[in-house]
N, CA, C and O atoms as a DFTB+ gen file, in Angstrom:
464 C
 N C O
     1  1      -0.771      20.878      11.490
     2  2       0.097      20.858      12.650
     3  2       1.231      19.846      12.469
     4  3       2.383      20.114      12.808
     5  1       0.882      18.694      11.936
     6  2       1.869      17.641      11.724
     7  2       2.957      18.084      10.738
     8  3       4.139      17.800      10.927
     9  1       2.530      18.786       9.686
    10  2       3.472      19.278       8.678
    11  2       4.415      20.321       9.280
    12  3       5.604      20.340       8.962
    13  1       3.890      21.182      10.144
    14  2       4.721      22.189      10.807
    15  2       5.762      21.531      11.701
    16  3       6.908      21.978      11.761
    17  1       5.369      20.483      12.387
    18  2       6.308      19.750      13.237
    19  2       7.399      19.121      12.389
    20  3       8.575      19.182      12.749
    21  1       7.028      18.517      11.269
    22  2       8.013      17.899      10.377
    23  2       8.949      18.957       9.796
    24  3      10.153      18.731       9.680
    25  1       8.394      20.104       9.434
    26  2       9.204      21.205       8.900
    27  2      10.211      21.689       9.944
    28  3      11.384      21.897       9.634
    29  1       9.753      21.863      11.161
    30  2      10.628      22.301      12.252
    31  2      11.730      21.274      12.518
    32  3      12.890      21.635      12.712
    33  1      11.358      19.998      12.526
    34  2      12.334      18.926      12.748
    35  2      13.358      18.895      11.606
    36  3      14.547      18.676      11.836
    37  1      12.883      19.117      10.376
    38  2      13.788      19.137       9.225
    39  2      14.791      20.274       9.306
    40  3      15.976      20.078       9.038
    41  1      14.326      21.456       9.673
    42  2      15.233      22.608       9.823
    43  2      16.244      22.369      10.935
    44  3      17.420      22.705      10.800
    45  1      15.780      21.788      12.027
    46  2      16.686      21.475      13.133
    47  2      17.741      20.464      12.671
    48  3      18.918      20.599      13.006
    49  1      17.327      19.468      11.914
    50  2      18.260      18.479      11.383
    51  2      19.293      19.112      10.461
    52  3      20.469      18.750      10.499
    53  1      18.857      20.051       9.638
    54  2      19.794      20.749       8.741
    55  2      20.815      21.553       9.542
    56  3      21.991      21.606       9.180
    57  1      20.368      22.177      10.626
    58  2      21.305      22.920      11.475
    59  2      22.312      21.982      12.150
    60  3      23.499      22.297      12.237
    61  1      21.836      20.845      12.620
    62  2      22.733      19.854      13.224
    63  2      23.737      19.369      12.184
    64  3      24.930      19.262      12.471
    65  1      23.256      19.076      10.977
    66  2      24.141      18.599       9.907
    67  2      25.187      19.651       9.555
    68  3      26.348      19.317       9.320
    69  1      24.782      20.923       9.517
    70  2      25.730      21.997       9.210
    71  2      26.830      22.063      10.273
    72  3      28.010      22.180       9.945
    73  1      26.444      21.987      11.528
    74  2      27.459      22.009      12.594
    75  2      28.350      20.778      12.530
    76  3      29.560      20.869      12.738
    77  1      27.756      19.635      12.244
    78  2      28.523      18.390      12.109
    79  2      29.589      18.545      11.021
    80  3      30.745      18.171      11.216
    81  1      29.191      19.097       9.883
    82  2      30.155      19.299       8.795
    83  2      31.225      20.316       9.192
    84  3      32.404      20.118       8.897
    85  1      30.828      21.392       9.851
    86  2      31.814      22.389      10.303
    87  2      32.863      21.744      11.212
    88  3      34.055      22.032      11.100
    89  1      32.413      20.878      12.102
    90  2      33.342      20.189      13.004
    91  2      34.306      19.280      12.237
    92  3      35.402      18.987      12.716
    93  1      33.896      18.837      11.053
    94  2      34.755      18.001      10.207
    95  2      35.593      18.832       9.238
    96  3      36.244      18.279       8.353
    97  1      35.581      20.165       9.400
    98  2      36.423      21.036       8.589
    99  2      35.778      21.608       7.343
   100  3      36.470      22.222       6.531
   101  1      34.481      21.430       7.163
   102  2      33.773      21.951       5.999
   103  2      33.312      23.382       6.264
   104  3      33.058      23.761       7.407
   105  1      33.211      24.154       5.213
   106  2      32.638      25.500       5.277
   107  2      31.279      25.435       4.585
   108  3      31.172      24.945       3.461
   109  1      30.250      25.928       5.254
   110  2      28.910      25.910       4.686
   111  2      28.765      27.128       3.775
   112  3      28.877      28.267       4.226
   113  1      28.515      26.877       2.498
   114  2      28.362      27.951       1.517
   115  2      26.916      28.429       1.408
   116  3      26.665      29.608       1.156
   117  1      25.970      27.513       1.598
   118  2      24.557      27.879       1.456
   119  2      23.683      26.828       2.122
   120  3      24.078      25.676       2.301
   121  1      22.477      27.267       2.483
   122  2      21.455      26.375       3.023
   123  2      20.191      26.539       2.200
   124  3      19.863      27.636       1.749
   125  1      19.491      25.438       2.014
   126  2      18.190      25.428       1.340
   127  2      18.177      26.209       0.040
   128  3      17.477      27.214      -0.086
   129  1      18.941      25.749      -0.911
   130  2      19.027      26.419      -2.209
   131  2      18.013      25.772      -3.150
   132  3      18.065      24.570      -3.411
   133  1      17.103      26.581      -3.645
   134  2      16.054      26.073      -4.548
   135  2      16.457      26.289      -6.004
   136  3      17.052      27.306      -6.362
   137  1      16.117      25.307      -6.828
   138  2      16.303      25.397      -8.272
   139  2      15.030      24.855      -8.925
   140  3      14.194      24.266      -8.241
   141  1      14.872      25.044     -10.227
   142  2      13.713      24.440     -10.906
   143  2      13.707      22.907     -10.810
   144  3      12.648      22.288     -10.913
   145  1      14.869      22.301     -10.615
   146  2      14.959      20.845     -10.548
   147  2      14.722      20.302      -9.142
   148  3      14.448      19.113      -8.977
   149  1      14.822      21.149      -8.142
   150  2      14.664      20.689      -6.764
   151  2      15.489      21.533      -5.818
   152  3      16.073      22.543      -6.211
   153  1      15.530      21.112      -4.575
   154  2      16.215      21.859      -3.534
   155  2      17.421      21.086      -3.020
   156  3      17.406      19.857      -2.946
   157  1      18.461      21.825      -2.667
   158  2      19.631      21.245      -2.009
   159  2      19.642      21.791      -0.587
   160  3      19.575      23.004      -0.386
   161  1      19.724      20.906       0.394
   162  2      19.657      21.338       1.792
   163  2      20.880      22.138       2.206
   164  3      20.754      23.207       2.803
   165  1      22.068      21.624       1.891
   166  2      23.316      22.303       2.250
   167  2      24.295      22.236       1.091
   168  3      24.353      21.246       0.361
   169  1      25.057      23.298       0.935
   170  2      26.187      23.294       0.013
   171  2      27.410      23.564       0.880
   172  3      27.476      24.582       1.570
   173  1      28.379      22.650       0.843
   174  2      29.551      22.759       1.709
   175  2      30.822      22.600       0.888
   176  3      30.831      21.951      -0.158
   177  1      31.894      23.207       1.386
   178  2      33.171      23.133       0.677
   179  2      34.292      22.808       1.658
   180  3      34.344      23.320       2.776
   181  1      35.177      21.947       1.201
   182  2      36.369      21.586       1.965
   183  2      37.496      21.420       0.963
   184  3      37.458      20.542       0.101
   185  1      38.483      22.266       1.088
   186  2      39.592      22.328       0.134
   187  2      39.033      22.468      -1.282
   188  3      38.272      23.402      -1.535
   189  1      39.374      21.594      -2.193
   190  2      38.921      21.700      -3.574
   191  2      37.705      20.857      -3.884
   192  3      37.525      20.427      -5.024
   193  1      36.859      20.611      -2.885
   194  2      35.700      19.744      -3.057
   195  2      34.435      20.470      -2.612
   196  3      34.402      21.055      -1.529
   197  1      33.399      20.436      -3.440
   198  2      32.100      21.008      -3.093
   199  2      31.108      19.857      -2.974
   200  3      30.986      19.029      -3.877
   201  1      30.401      19.818      -1.845
   202  2      29.403      18.779      -1.611
   203  2      28.012      19.405      -1.572
   204  3      27.773      20.381      -0.861
   205  1      27.105      18.828      -2.347
   206  2      25.695      19.175      -2.295
   207  2      25.069      18.114      -1.393
   208  3      25.088      16.925      -1.710
   209  1      24.518      18.556      -0.270
   210  2      24.146      17.633       0.802
   211  2      22.641      17.572       1.001
   212  3      21.980      18.595       1.178
   213  1      22.115      16.363       0.968
   214  2      20.722      16.091       1.307
   215  2      20.698      15.654       2.768
   216  3      21.442      14.753       3.156
   217  1      19.854      16.281       3.577
   218  2      19.751      15.955       4.997
   219  2      18.388      15.324       5.237
   220  3      17.361      15.862       4.823
   221  1      18.387      14.190       5.903
   222  2      17.137      13.533       6.269
   223  2      17.116      13.354       7.778
   224  3      18.057      12.830       8.374
   225  1      16.017      13.802       8.384
   226  2      15.846      13.704       9.827
   227  2      14.597      12.879      10.098
   228  3      13.525      13.166       9.564
   229  1      14.738      11.872      10.916
   230  2      13.613      11.018      11.288
   231  2      13.689      10.742      12.783
   232  3      14.722      10.960      13.415
   233  1      12.588      10.262      13.336
   234  2      12.557      10.023      14.779
   235  2      13.288       8.748      15.170
   236  3      13.755       8.623      16.302
   237  1      13.392       7.792      14.235
   238  2      14.076       6.532      14.559
   239  2      15.070       6.163      13.463
   240  3      14.954       6.598      12.318
   241  1      16.033       5.361      13.841
   242  2      17.010       4.861      12.879
   243  2      16.318       4.023      11.800
   244  3      16.686       4.086      10.627
   245  1      15.340       3.261      12.192
   246  2      14.604       2.417      11.243
   247  2      13.908       3.267      10.167
   248  3      13.908       2.912       8.988
   249  1      13.325       4.378      10.585
   250  2      12.659       5.268       9.629
   251  2      13.669       5.885       8.666
   252  3      13.335       6.163       7.514
   253  1      14.894       6.100       9.123
   254  2      15.924       6.667       8.239
   255  2      16.273       5.735       7.089
   256  3      16.604       6.185       5.992
   257  1      16.197       4.434       7.347
   258  2      16.533       3.465       6.302
   259  2      15.637       3.624       5.078
   260  3      16.026       3.249       3.972
   261  1      14.447       4.175       5.267
   262  2      13.500       4.352       4.166
   263  2      13.431       5.799       3.682
   264  3      12.667       6.106       2.766
   265  1      14.214       6.688       4.283
   266  2      14.091       8.127       4.017
   267  2      14.727       8.560       2.705
   268  3      14.319       9.569       2.129
   269  1      15.690       7.837       2.234
   270  2      16.415       8.272       1.034
   271  2      16.296       7.189      -0.037
   272  3      16.454       6.000       0.240
   273  1      16.021       7.619      -1.240
   274  2      15.919       6.662      -2.339
   275  2      16.524       7.280      -3.594
   276  3      16.917       8.446      -3.598
   277  1      16.592       6.501      -4.636
   278  2      17.231       6.940      -5.872
   279  2      16.529       8.150      -6.490
   280  3      17.186       9.034      -7.041
   281  1      15.209       8.191      -6.402
   282  2      14.446       9.304      -6.967
   283  2      14.810      10.620      -6.271
   284  3      15.011      11.635      -6.937
   285  1      14.892      10.607      -4.965
   286  2      15.263      11.820      -4.223
   287  2      16.689      12.243      -4.541
   288  3      16.968      13.428      -4.726
   289  1      17.579      11.278      -4.602
   290  2      18.971      11.595      -4.930
   291  2      19.092      12.136      -6.353
   292  3      19.919      13.008      -6.617
   293  1      18.277      11.626      -7.261
   294  2      18.315      12.119      -8.640
   295  2      17.891      13.588      -8.692
   296  3      18.443      14.359      -9.477
   297  1      16.921      13.983      -7.868
   298  2      16.509      15.397      -7.819
   299  2      17.625      16.275      -7.275
   300  3      17.869      17.370      -7.781
   301  1      18.300      15.788      -6.241
   302  2      19.427      16.553      -5.685
   303  2      20.527      16.670      -6.737
   304  3      21.125      17.734      -6.900
   305  1      20.789      15.582      -7.446
   306  2      21.829      15.605      -8.482
   307  2      21.464      16.587      -9.598
   308  3      22.329      17.305     -10.100
   309  1      20.197      16.622      -9.982
   310  2      19.767      17.561     -11.028
   311  2      19.915      19.004     -10.541
   312  3      20.349      19.873     -11.298
   313  1      19.562      19.258      -9.300
   314  2      19.741      20.600      -8.731
   315  2      21.225      20.946      -8.638
   316  3      21.619      22.076      -8.925
   317  1      22.046      19.977      -8.238
   318  2      23.497      20.208      -8.127
   319  2      24.100      20.556      -9.481
   320  3      25.006      21.383      -9.573
   321  1      23.595      19.926     -10.519
   322  2      24.093      20.226     -11.865
   323  2      23.827      21.688     -12.229
   324  3      24.668      22.344     -12.844
   325  1      22.666      22.184     -11.851
   326  2      22.328      23.587     -12.099
   327  2      23.205      24.515     -11.255
   328  3      23.611      25.583     -11.714
   329  1      23.493      24.103     -10.027
   330  2      24.213      24.955      -9.077
   331  2      25.731      24.887      -9.184
   332  3      26.429      25.754      -8.660
   333  1      26.240      23.875      -9.853
   334  2      27.696      23.702      -9.936
   335  2      28.421      24.942     -10.464
   336  3      29.435      25.325      -9.881
   337  1      27.957      25.586     -11.532
   338  2      28.684      26.780     -11.991
   339  2      28.781      27.878     -10.927
   340  3      29.754      28.631     -10.901
   341  1      27.786      27.970     -10.061
   342  2      27.792      28.997      -9.019
   343  2      28.735      28.641      -7.865
   344  3      29.462      29.502      -7.369
   345  1      28.723      27.378      -7.439
   346  2      29.470      26.998      -6.235
   347  2      30.806      26.319      -6.517
   348  3      31.632      26.184      -5.614
   349  1      31.025      25.895      -7.745
   350  2      32.307      25.281      -8.115
   351  2      32.780      25.873      -9.445
   352  3      32.993      25.138     -10.410
   353  1      32.945      27.207      -9.498
   354  2      33.261      27.854     -10.774
   355  2      34.678      27.610     -11.271
   356  3      34.977      27.849     -12.440
   357  1      35.543      27.137     -10.395
   358  2      36.947      26.943     -10.765
   359  2      37.301      25.483     -10.994
   360  3      38.461      25.091     -10.873
   361  1      36.301      24.682     -11.325
   362  2      36.564      23.284     -11.630
   363  2      36.769      22.398     -10.412
   364  3      37.348      21.317     -10.524
   365  1      36.297      22.846      -9.243
   366  2      36.417      22.013      -8.054
   367  2      35.673      20.691      -8.261
   368  3      34.705      20.631      -9.018
   369  1      36.125      19.649      -7.592
   370  2      35.394      18.389      -7.619
   371  2      34.054      18.587      -6.931
   372  3      33.931      19.386      -6.002
   373  1      33.057      17.855      -7.394
   374  2      31.699      17.980      -6.865
   375  2      31.186      16.583      -6.543
   376  3      31.474      15.622      -7.256
   377  1      30.425      16.486      -5.462
   378  2      29.785      15.209      -5.134
   379  2      28.470      15.467      -4.409
   380  3      28.199      16.576      -3.949
   381  1      27.666      14.419      -4.320
   382  2      26.396      14.450      -3.605
   383  2      26.580      13.624      -2.334
   384  3      26.946      12.450      -2.396
   385  1      26.327      14.240      -1.188
   386  2      26.405      13.550       0.095
   387  2      25.027      13.510       0.729
   388  3      24.132      14.265       0.348
   389  1      24.865      12.620       1.701
   390  2      23.643      12.537       2.492
   391  2      24.050      12.506       3.956
   392  3      25.005      11.825       4.330
   393  1      23.331      13.237       4.770
   394  2      23.514      13.139       6.218
   395  2      22.184      12.709       6.810
   396  3      21.157      13.353       6.600
   397  1      22.219      11.609       7.556
   398  2      21.027      11.045       8.179
   399  2      21.077      11.326       9.676
   400  3      22.091      11.093      10.333
   401  1      19.960      11.832      10.203
   402  2      19.908      12.202      11.610
   403  2      18.681      11.564      12.250
   404  3      17.558      11.721      11.772
   405  1      18.920      10.842      13.341
   406  2      17.832      10.255      14.123
   407  2      18.083      10.565      15.596
   408  3      19.226      10.644      16.047
   409  1      17.019      10.732      16.312
   410  2      17.105      11.049      17.730
   411  2      17.977      10.021      18.474
   412  3      17.808       8.813      18.307
   413  1      18.896      10.516      19.284
   414  2      19.727       9.649      20.111
   415  2      20.882       8.985      19.387
   416  3      21.601       8.177      19.974
   417  1      21.069       9.318      18.112
   418  2      22.142       8.710      17.318
   419  2      23.046       9.814      16.784
   420  3      22.576      10.920      16.516
   421  1      24.346       9.528      16.625
   422  2      25.198      10.533      15.979
   423  2      24.827      10.641      14.497
   424  3      24.353       9.668      13.911
   425  1      25.036      11.807      13.888
   426  2      24.741      11.938      12.452
   427  2      25.533      10.915      11.643
   428  3      26.687      10.620      11.953
   429  1      24.903      10.383      10.613
   430  2      25.567       9.425       9.713
   431  2      25.794      10.128       8.380
   432  3      24.845      10.533       7.709
   433  1      27.061      10.266       8.007
   434  2      27.447      10.983       6.787
   435  2      27.773       9.962       5.703
   436  3      28.724       9.190       5.823
   437  1      26.978       9.970       4.654
   438  2      27.209       9.080       3.518
   439  2      27.836       9.933       2.425
   440  3      27.164      10.761       1.810
   441  1      29.103       9.728       2.191
   442  2      29.817      10.502       1.186
   443  2      29.619       9.889      -0.188
   444  3      29.551       8.670      -0.339
   445  1      29.526      10.768      -1.202
   446  2      29.387      10.309      -2.576
   447  2      28.207       9.342      -2.745
   448  3      28.345       8.261      -3.316
   449  1      27.065       9.758      -2.240
   450  2      25.878       8.892      -2.230
   451  2      25.285       8.694      -3.619
   452  3      24.581       7.712      -3.856
   453  1      25.559       9.603      -4.529
   454  2      25.012       9.503      -5.893
   455  2      26.148       9.373      -6.875
   456  3      27.009      10.246      -6.982
   457  1      26.136       8.277      -7.582
   458  2      27.122       8.093      -8.652
   459  2      26.321       7.886      -9.920
   460  3      25.904       6.773     -10.238
   461  1      26.113       8.976     -10.636
   462  2      25.221       8.883     -11.777
   463  2      25.789       9.324     -13.020
   464  3      25.119       9.288     -14.052
C-alpha cells in the first residue's frame, strides 16, 4: 500500500513538473522513458535545448534535500546519453535538470544539475 501511494505521488509530481515546464515555455517530448541504463521522468525541449528531467516529489522540503544524489543523477545522465540521438538528432544542446516538488511549496527547478 505504501509503495502504491509513493507511486501515485510520484506520477502526480511528474504531471505538476510537466505543467510547470509548459508554463515556462517548454514543450514536453516524452514522459517516463525507460532505457537499459535507467529511466528519465521527462524529456522537454525549448528552442535549441533538450532537457532530460529528473522529478522528485516528497512530502516536506526537508525530505527533498535528501532526495537527489550523484548516483541518481549519474543514472539519468547515462539514460540521457542513450536517448540523445532520439530527442536531439540535430545537434541540439542537452542538459540534465531536476525539479523538486514538496507539498505547499512552488516547484524548484535546478537547471544543469549534472555536469559530468
